[in-house]
N, C-alpha and C positions, 0 to 999 in steps of 0.2 A: 125861813126854810121849812118845808112841810115836815111834820113830825115823822112820817114814814121814812123820808129821805135822811133825816137826821139820825134816826134810829139805826138805819142801815150803815151810815158812815161811822157811827159810834161802835157798832159791832165789828166793822172792818178794821178798826184800829187794833184789834187783837191779831190781825193777819198781815198788816203792813206797818212799815216804819217810816214816818215822814222824814224827809231829808231836806237840807238846804238846797233850794232850786239853783243856786249859783255854785254849788259844790256837791253834786249828786254822786257821791262815791260810797261804795259799801252799802250799808243799810239793810242787809238781808243775810240770812243764814243758809248754809247748805246749797243744794242745787236748785234753789228757788223755793222748794218746800211749801209751795202754795202761797208764798209771801208776795206782796206787791209793794213796790217802792213808789211813793207818791211825794212829789215835791212839796216843800213847806208852803210855797205860794198857792198851789192848788188846794192843799189841805185846808189852809186857813180860809180861803175863799168859800169853799164848800161848807165849812163849819159856821160861817157867818151868813150863809144864804146869798152870797154874791154870785154874779154871772160867771160861768165857766163854759168854755167851748172846747170840746174834744177835737183833736186833729189826728188823722191817720199818718202812718210813716212810710207806707209803700210808695207813695208819690215821691218821697225823698230818695229811696233806694232804687226804685225801678222806673220812676216816671220820667227822669231826665238826667243828663250827665252832670258830673262834678266839674266846676263849682256852682253851676247854675242851680242845681238842686238845693244846695245850702243857702244860696242867696234868696231863692224863692221861699224856702221854709222860714227864714228870718223875717222876710217881708210879710208873709201871711200871719205870723205870730204878732208882728207889729201892728198890722191892721186890726186884729182882734183886740189888742190892748188899747189902741187909739179910740176904739168905739166902745170902751167901757167894760170889757170882759177879760178874763184871764185865760190864756191859751194853755191847753193841756195836750201836747203831742204825746202819743202813746207808742211804745215799742217794747221789745224784749231785748235786754242787753245782758250778756253772760248768764242767760237763764232766768233773769229777774224781770218780770213785767214792770215797766216803769210808766207812771202817769205824770207827765210833766217832765220835759227834758231840759237840761242845762244847755248852754251854747256849745260846750265841749262835747256833750253827748250828741247834739244835732250834727256837729261836724264829723264826729266819728261815724255816725250812721251814713252821712252823705259820702264819705270816703269809702266806706265798705261797699256801698252801691249794691249791685246784684249778688254780692257775696253774703249779704244778709238774706236769710230765708224769707220768702214771701209767705206770710203767716195768716191763714184764715182760722176760723174757730177750730177746725179739725186738727190743725197743726200745733195748737198752743201747748198741749201737754208734752208733745215730743220735743219742741224747742226748749221748754223749761227743763225737762228731764236731762236733755243733752247739754245743758248749760250753753245753749247756742244764742245767736243773735237773730232776732226776728223783726221784720218790718210788717206791721199789722195792716191787713186789708180792712175793708168796711166791716165785715162780720166780726173779726177779732177786736177791732176798735170799739164797735158797739158793745160787745161783751164786757170789756174792761170799763168802758164809760158807765154802763149800767151798774156794774159791780160797785163802783165808788160813788154813784149818785150824780153823774153828770148827765143832764137831760137833753143837751143839744150837741150835735156832732156835725162838723163841716167837712165835706170832701169835694172832689171834682165831679165825678159821676159814679154811679153805682153799677154793679154787674147786673146781669139779667139772663133771660133765656137766649141762648145763642141761636144764630140762624141755622135752620134745619134741626133745631132742638127737639122737634117732634120725632126725629129719627135717632138722634144721638143721646137724648135725655140730658144734654149738657145745660144745666141750670145753675147759676151762681148761688153760692151759699149766702150771699147778701140778701137774697129774697126771703129765704127761710129765717134768717136772723131778724129781718123786719117783722116777721110773723110772731116771734117769741120774745123779742127784747124791746122794752118800752123806752126807746131813744128816738128823738126827732132827728132825721138825717136831712141836712141841707145840701143839695147837689144841683148840678146843671142837668138833671134828668138822667137818662140812660145813655150810655155810650152808643153812638150811631153805628158802631160795628156789630151791634146786637139786633135781635128781633124785638122792636119796641112794642108793637101791638100785643104779641104773645106775652111779653114781660108784664104789661099792664093787666092782661087777663089773669096771669098767675097771681099778681098781687091782690087782685079783686077776690080771687078764690081763697087766698090766705087771710082775707079780712083786713088788709092793710089800707089805711087812709092815705090816698095820694092827692096832694094839693099842689096847685101851681101858683107861683107868686106873681101877682099883677097881670095874669093872663088866664085865658080859658083853655089854652092848648098846652099839651105836655111838650117841654123842650127836648131837643135831641142832641144835647151836649155841645157839639161844635156849632150848631145852628139853633135859632130861637124856636123853630116850629118842627113838628113831626107829623102833623096831620091827625093826631090823636087828641081827642078832648079829654078833659079831666072832670071828675065828679065834684071837685071842691076847689074853690078859688079863694085865695087870701090876698089882701091888698095892703097890709101893713105888718110891721113886727108885732103890734098889739093883737091883730087878728091871729097871727101864728101862735102867740103866747096863750091866747084863750083856747085855741084848738089843742095845744099840747096839755094845758091844764085840765081841760075836760077829759081828754084821753086818760090822764093819770087818775083823776077823781073817779071816773067810771070803772077803773081797774080793768080796762080792756086788755092790758098786758101785751099790746102790739106796738111796734114802732110806727112812726109817721114819716112819709117821704114828702118833703117840701121841695119842689123843683123850681129852680130859679133860672130863667133864661140868660144865656150869655149876653153881655152888653152888645147893643147893636153895632157899635163901632169896631167890635172885635169878632163879629160873626163871620166866619169864612163862608165862601160860596158853597151852598149845599150840593150843587151838581159836581163841583170839583172834588169835594170831600167824598161823595158817593162813588165817583169813578175810581178814586184812589182806594177806597174801601174794597170795592169789588176786585181790584187787582191784588190787593194784599190778601184777601180771603182765598183767592185762587192759589197764590204762592204758599199760604199756610197749608192748604190741602195737599199740594204737591210735595211739600216738605214734611208732611205728617206731623205738623205742630198742633197739639191739642191741649186740653186741660188748662191749668193755670199759667202755662207758658204761652198760650195763644194770644191773650189780650195784650201783654207787653210787646209781643212781636208785631201784632197788627198796628198798635199805636205808633211804634217806631217806624214801621214801613210806611204807614200813611203820612207820617211827618216827612219822610224822605221824598215820597212821591209828590207832596204838596210844597216842597221847597221850604219847609220849616213853618208854614202857615198854621198847621194844626197844633204844633207845640206852643206857638205864641198865643193861639186862642185858648189852649189848655191852661196856660199860666194866668191869662186874663180872667177866665171864668172862676178859677180857684180863688183868686183875690176878691172877686166880686162876691162869691159865696161866703168868704170869710167876713166881709163887710156886713152882708145881710144876716149871717148867722150870729154875729156878735150882737147886733141890734135886737135880734129875736131873744137871745139869751138874757140880755139886759131887761127887755120888756117882761120876760117870764119871771125873772127875779123880783122885779118891782110888783108884778101882779101877786105873786105868792106872799111877798112882804105885807102888802096891803090887806090881803085876805087874813093873814095871821094876826095882824094888828086889829082887824075888825072882830075876829074871834075872841081876842083877848079883851076887847072892850065889852063885848056882849056877856062874857063870863063875869067881868067885874060889875 
């Protein structure tokens, strides 16, 4: 484990209490009080420099209905474990930010569904102070992952510049989080309900490295291609690990977006999805649905209009991202271990 990451984790021990991942109860004082609850499994993995993959929780609460959401969450965590890494699902429960959830906590969040607040960075202090339950979005998950030293985060797709964003100024906080938080985000690109070219332009302006996995073209969430080229291509977990390690050592202090195309066999027809998106966007405007309520509405409506095809594709791509993300986390842990061993040999 890199000395800077180890130092950060050691300092954080003053602010969180590790708990048994099979019995994550209590473990904190007051209304959060700035404390973080981290599972024993995740804490030990980080302390020993083992691979850990952060997972968001909004997909559980707002992404799909119960019990499908719970089953999917368990399967995604199992994929991460099978491929050699420790999953760390992140959420806020009773005002306590939790890194690594027990099965009981996953189920609680799945049953809460949309009653859990969709929590971006801006909402963290409010949810903690109110002792509320929050399902973390990309920006909030990146924040907590970086705080405890988790370098790799897997999600479905990130937010971006909304269509007509040049008029509404509706830009996801995911993009600004990538600018200031050094975590590698593994996703299937940007949701196709958004303005992909403008999103990529915004990320370029923010100095965020955008890489595509085994392709030269940026994927569009439900489909493999978007028509937009990427400046960086990576062809293996080891390529990704070297990219992340270089970003860290150079102290660029930015995140990295690694876009993984949805598997071919699960890629929905682009024309069908696009037609559904246009219809859903029109409905959202007519119903004046905006802000952080817009994306859940659009995804749900697109799923209805496509007869469930988009939801099936969503689940497939999240599982694929978990597989790729776990392998990247393992490759990164191995790279850092070998570097640390080499440094130790040179000193001796």
